[in-house]
C-alpha positions, 0 to 999 in steps of 0.5 A: 548523534547520528542515527542510521536508517534501516533500509526496507526493500520490497517488490512493487508490481504495476502494469506487469512491471516489477520494481525493487523498492528501496526505502526506509521508515519515515521516508513516505507517509504510507504505501499509497504516497510511495507508489504515487511518488515512485510510479505515477498511477492514474486516479490512484488514491483519490481520497488522499489517504483517509481510507474511504474511496477504495482507489488505492487497492493493492494485492499483498504477499509477505506482509508481517507484523503491524502491517497485517492489522486493519483499522475500521475505515479500511475494513468498512471500505473493503466491504463496500468494494465487495473485496473477496480476496483476503490479501487485498488492502488499501495502500493508504492504510499500510505504513512504511515500516519493517513489516514491508521488508521482502514483501510483494505489492501488486497495484490493482489495476481495476479502479473501484470507487465507493464514494 
């Protein structure tokens, strides 16, 4: 049986460069992994995706569905980082799924580490 993968397209902004990302659900574990694979960012995602260090911050616009939900680790980490903007998220906690379609994700260049 052949299964068709539904494409997910969104805009990724890093260092003032915009890139249209084409992916599909399951290609990457999470948004942090995708960013590290597609564009290398120094010191990005130091805790390797457990939601505790705050080094994979992204600013998001246009998320919908399940990607809007935050788990407890992410909320606690963002509080420790003293994040004031409601649209800042940890990319390691955003899964690659259709909720990303047509969104704009900007990599936050200032690194915050709460460890």
